[in-house]
A tleap script that builds the chain and sets N, CA, C and O, in Angstrom:
source leaprc.protein.ff14SB
mol = sequence {
  NMET LYS GLY LEU PHE ASP PHE SER GLU VAL
  ALA THR TYR PHE PHE ARG LYS ASN ASP PRO
  ASN ARG ARG THR ASN PHE ASN LEU ARG THR
  MET HIE LYS ILE ASN LYS ILE SER MET LEU
  MET PHE LEU ALA GLY VAL ILE TYR PHE ILE
  ILE LYS HIE CILE
}
set mol.1.N position { -1.610 76.059 -38.127 }
set mol.1.CA position { -2.169 77.330 -37.722 }
set mol.1.C position { -2.592 77.305 -36.244 }
set mol.1.O position { -2.575 78.336 -35.573 }
set mol.2.N position { -2.970 76.130 -35.748 }
set mol.2.CA position { -3.416 76.021 -34.360 }
set mol.2.C position { -2.280 76.344 -33.385 }
set mol.2.O position { -2.529 76.912 -32.322 }
set mol.3.N position { -1.058 75.997 -33.727 }
set mol.3.CA position { 0.088 76.249 -32.859 }
set mol.3.C position { 0.405 77.721 -32.685 }
set mol.3.O position { 1.045 78.102 -31.705 }
set mol.4.N position { -0.028 78.552 -33.612 }
set mol.4.CA position { 0.237 79.982 -33.517 }
set mol.4.C position { -0.595 80.652 -32.436 }
set mol.4.O position { -0.186 81.672 -31.882 }
set mol.5.N position { -1.745 80.095 -32.133 }
set mol.5.CA position { -2.654 80.713 -31.175 }
set mol.5.C position { -2.772 79.916 -29.884 }
set mol.5.O position { -3.824 79.927 -29.246 }
set mol.6.N position { -1.720 79.233 -29.496 }
set mol.6.CA position { -1.707 78.462 -28.259 }
set mol.6.C position { -1.084 79.318 -27.158 }
set mol.6.O position { 0.139 79.421 -27.060 }
set mol.7.N position { -1.922 79.921 -26.344 }
set mol.7.CA position { -1.454 80.820 -25.294 }
set mol.7.C position { -1.432 80.155 -23.926 }
set mol.7.O position { -1.329 80.837 -22.907 }
set mol.8.N position { -1.527 78.833 -23.895 }
set mol.8.CA position { -1.580 78.151 -22.606 }
set mol.8.C position { -0.277 78.320 -21.824 }
set mol.8.O position { -0.307 78.439 -20.599 }
set mol.9.N position { 0.845 78.331 -22.504 }
set mol.9.CA position { 2.122 78.491 -21.807 }
set mol.9.C position { 2.260 79.890 -21.218 }
set mol.9.O position { 2.812 80.056 -20.130 }
set mol.10.N position { 1.766 80.884 -21.924 }
set mol.10.CA position { 1.810 82.253 -21.407 }
set mol.10.C position { 0.878 82.390 -20.206 }
set mol.10.O position { 1.228 83.030 -19.215 }
set mol.11.N position { -0.306 81.789 -20.293 }
set mol.11.CA position { -1.274 81.885 -19.191 }
set mol.11.C position { -0.760 81.167 -17.949 }
set mol.11.O position { -0.958 81.651 -16.834 }
set mol.12.N position { -0.110 80.031 -18.118 }
set mol.12.CA position { 0.370 79.291 -16.953 }
set mol.12.C position { 1.653 79.894 -16.372 }
set mol.12.O position { 2.039 79.551 -15.254 }
set mol.13.N position { 2.313 80.778 -17.105 }
set mol.13.CA position { 3.548 81.407 -16.617 }
set mol.13.C position { 3.282 82.209 -15.338 }
set mol.13.O position { 4.142 82.271 -14.460 }
set mol.14.N position { 2.115 82.813 -15.231 }
set mol.14.CA position { 1.802 83.645 -14.073 }
set mol.14.C position { 1.369 82.826 -12.864 }
set mol.14.O position { 1.454 83.317 -11.738 }
set mol.15.N position { 0.907 81.592 -13.061 }
set mol.15.CA position { 0.329 80.820 -11.973 }
set mol.15.C position { 1.104 79.543 -11.664 }
set mol.15.O position { 0.547 78.615 -11.079 }
set mol.16.N position { 2.358 79.482 -12.042 }
set mol.16.CA position { 3.207 78.331 -11.762 }
set mol.16.C position { 3.608 78.281 -10.299 }
set mol.16.O position { 3.783 79.321 -9.664 }
set mol.17.N position { 3.753 77.096 -9.771 }
set mol.17.CA position { 4.262 76.945 -8.411 }
set mol.17.C position { 5.769 76.729 -8.474 }
set mol.17.O position { 6.291 76.208 -9.459 }
set mol.18.N position { 6.453 77.131 -7.423 }
set mol.18.CA position { 7.900 76.964 -7.375 }
set mol.18.C position { 8.265 75.495 -7.249 }
set mol.18.O position { 7.636 74.746 -6.502 }
set mol.19.N position { 9.285 75.095 -7.988 }
set mol.19.CA position { 9.779 73.724 -7.924 }
set mol.19.C position { 10.829 73.657 -6.816 }
set mol.19.O position { 11.860 74.323 -6.915 }
set mol.20.N position { 10.595 72.873 -5.766 }
set mol.20.CA position { 11.554 72.839 -4.647 }
set mol.20.C position { 12.894 72.207 -5.025 }
set mol.20.O position { 13.892 72.442 -4.343 }
set mol.21.N position { 12.938 71.423 -6.081 }
set mol.21.CA position { 14.191 70.781 -6.493 }
set mol.21.C position { 15.059 71.677 -7.366 }
set mol.21.O position { 16.194 71.319 -7.681 }
set mol.22.N position { 14.544 72.833 -7.758 }
set mol.22.CA position { 15.278 73.727 -8.655 }
set mol.22.C position { 15.903 74.862 -7.851 }
set mol.22.O position { 15.237 75.508 -7.043 }
set mol.23.N position { 17.178 75.092 -8.083 }
set mol.23.CA position { 17.870 76.182 -7.394 }
set mol.23.C position { 17.491 77.507 -8.031 }
set mol.23.O position { 17.366 77.596 -9.252 }
set mol.24.N position { 17.308 78.528 -7.223 }
set mol.24.CA position { 17.055 79.869 -7.745 }
set mol.24.C position { 18.044 80.827 -7.116 }
set mol.24.O position { 18.575 80.577 -6.034 }
set mol.25.N position { 18.276 81.902 -7.794 }
set mol.25.CA position { 19.114 82.953 -7.241 }
set mol.25.C position { 18.461 84.300 -7.551 }
set mol.25.O position { 17.413 84.352 -8.195 }
set mol.26.N position { 19.067 85.358 -7.103 }
set mol.26.CA position { 18.503 86.692 -7.264 }
set mol.26.C position { 18.321 87.043 -8.732 }
set mol.26.O position { 17.289 87.599 -9.109 }
set mol.27.N position { 19.308 86.727 -9.569 }
set mol.27.CA position { 19.222 87.089 -10.986 }
set mol.27.C position { 18.059 86.391 -11.680 }
set mol.27.O position { 17.364 87.010 -12.486 }
set mol.28.N position { 17.839 85.138 -11.387 }
set mol.28.CA position { 16.756 84.389 -12.016 }
set mol.28.C position { 15.392 84.909 -11.564 }
set mol.28.O position { 14.484 85.062 -12.382 }
set mol.29.N position { 15.245 85.179 -10.275 }
set mol.29.CA position { 13.975 85.726 -9.772 }
set mol.29.C position { 13.697 87.095 -10.380 }
set mol.29.O position { 12.561 87.392 -10.750 }
set mol.30.N position { 14.722 87.925 -10.484 }
set mol.30.CA position { 14.562 89.250 -11.063 }
set mol.30.C position { 14.189 89.166 -12.530 }
set mol.30.O position { 13.339 89.926 -12.993 }
set mol.31.N position { 14.805 88.260 -13.267 }
set mol.31.CA position { 14.490 88.087 -14.676 }
set mol.31.C position { 13.019 87.704 -14.855 }
set mol.31.O position { 12.343 88.242 -15.731 }
set mol.32.N position { 12.523 86.780 -14.032 }
set mol.32.CA position { 11.131 86.365 -14.148 }
set mol.32.C position { 10.171 87.495 -13.790 }
set mol.32.O position { 9.125 87.639 -14.422 }
set mol.33.N position { 10.510 88.287 -12.798 }
set mol.33.CA position { 9.655 89.428 -12.439 }
set mol.33.C position { 9.613 90.450 -13.560 }
set mol.33.O position { 8.547 90.985 -13.867 }
set mol.34.N position { 10.758 90.733 -14.180 }
set mol.34.CA position { 10.794 91.681 -15.293 }
set mol.34.C position { 10.011 91.140 -16.477 }
set mol.34.O position { 9.319 91.902 -17.152 }
set mol.35.N position { 10.104 89.836 -16.747 }
set mol.35.CA position { 9.328 89.235 -17.834 }
set mol.35.C position { 7.835 89.369 -17.581 }
set mol.35.O position { 7.082 89.695 -18.499 }
set mol.36.N position { 7.395 89.123 -16.361 }
set mol.36.CA position { 5.972 89.244 -16.045 }
set mol.36.C position { 5.492 90.670 -16.211 }
set mol.36.O position { 4.418 90.907 -16.764 }
set mol.37.N position { 6.289 91.633 -15.730 }
set mol.37.CA position { 5.920 93.044 -15.871 }
set mol.37.C position { 5.841 93.437 -17.338 }
set mol.37.O position { 4.913 94.140 -17.737 }
set mol.38.N position { 6.795 92.997 -18.142 }
set mol.38.CA position { 6.784 93.376 -19.557 }
set mol.38.C position { 5.614 92.745 -20.299 }
set mol.38.O position { 5.046 93.377 -21.190 }
set mol.39.N position { 5.236 91.508 -19.953 }
set mol.39.CA position { 4.074 90.890 -20.596 }
set mol.39.C position { 2.792 91.622 -20.215 }
set mol.39.O position { 1.923 91.831 -21.062 }
set mol.40.N position { 2.667 92.015 -18.945 }
set mol.40.CA position { 1.481 92.753 -18.526 }
set mol.40.C position { 1.407 94.125 -19.191 }
set mol.40.O position { 0.325 94.568 -19.578 }
set mol.41.N position { 2.539 94.794 -19.324 }
set mol.41.CA position { 2.552 96.101 -19.995 }
set mol.41.C position { 2.194 95.964 -21.474 }
set mol.41.O position { 1.480 96.807 -22.019 }
set mol.42.N position { 2.679 94.921 -22.117 }
set mol.42.CA position { 2.349 94.684 -23.518 }
set mol.42.C position { 0.854 94.427 -23.681 }
set mol.42.O position { 0.218 94.989 -24.572 }
set mol.43.N position { 0.289 93.572 -22.814 }
set mol.43.CA position { -1.145 93.291 -22.901 }
set mol.43.C position { -1.970 94.540 -22.614 }
set mol.43.O position { -2.996 94.758 -23.258 }
set mol.44.N position { -1.548 95.358 -21.669 }
set mol.44.CA position { -2.249 96.609 -21.381 }
set mol.44.C position { -2.196 97.542 -22.593 }
set mol.44.O position { -3.183 98.207 -22.907 }
set mol.45.N position { -1.061 97.594 -23.265 }
set mol.45.CA position { -0.941 98.425 -24.464 }
set mol.45.C position { -1.815 97.930 -25.599 }
set mol.45.O position { -2.419 98.731 -26.312 }
set mol.46.N position { -1.891 96.622 -25.773 }
set mol.46.CA position { -2.742 96.055 -26.825 }
set mol.46.C position { -4.204 96.352 -26.527 }
set mol.46.O position { -4.958 96.727 -27.425 }
set mol.47.N position { -4.608 96.188 -25.276 }
set mol.47.CA position { -6.000 96.468 -24.899 }
set mol.47.C position { -6.307 97.949 -25.095 }
set mol.47.O position { -7.372 98.292 -25.609 }
set mol.48.N position { -5.398 98.827 -24.697 }
set mol.48.CA position { -5.580 100.253 -24.888 }
set mol.48.C position { -5.704 100.590 -26.375 }
set mol.48.O position { -6.569 101.374 -26.765 }
set mol.49.N position { -4.843 100.001 -27.198 }
set mol.49.CA position { -4.876 100.257 -28.631 }
set mol.49.C position { -6.203 99.808 -29.238 }
set mol.49.O position { -6.776 100.504 -30.076 }
set mol.50.N position { -6.684 98.648 -28.812 }
set mol.50.CA position { -7.958 98.137 -29.348 }
set mol.50.C position { -9.105 99.037 -28.928 }
set mol.50.O position { -9.964 99.361 -29.748 }
set mol.51.N position { -9.136 99.450 -27.660 }
set mol.51.CA position { -10.222 100.305 -27.188 }
set mol.51.C position { -10.171 101.676 -27.859 }
set mol.51.O position { -11.208 102.246 -28.199 }
set mol.52.N position { -8.991 102.188 -28.042 }
set mol.52.CA position { -8.833 103.525 -28.642 }
set mol.52.C position { -9.279 103.538 -30.101 }
set mol.52.O position { -9.784 104.555 -30.576 }
set mol.53.N position { -9.105 102.437 -30.817 }
set mol.53.CA position { -9.412 102.420 -32.246 }
set mol.53.C position { -10.739 101.756 -32.598 }
set mol.53.O position { -11.015 101.497 -33.769 }
set mol.54.N position { -11.546 101.485 -31.603 }
set mol.54.CA position { -12.869 100.902 -31.909 }
set mol.54.C position { -13.873 101.975 -32.096 }
set mol.54.O position { -15.041 101.690 -32.359 }
savepdb mol mol.pdb
quit
């Protein structure tokens, strides 16, 4: 049950430093930006839903 509530990987996703040994291209950078935006929108929706129904 503890593994279900481990959000450390999600929290560190926003504050990771770039690895200089890893190649990046436009598609990979764009994918990561879209993922970050979608996670923030999801969290905003969850917070809105909780506040609206309290």
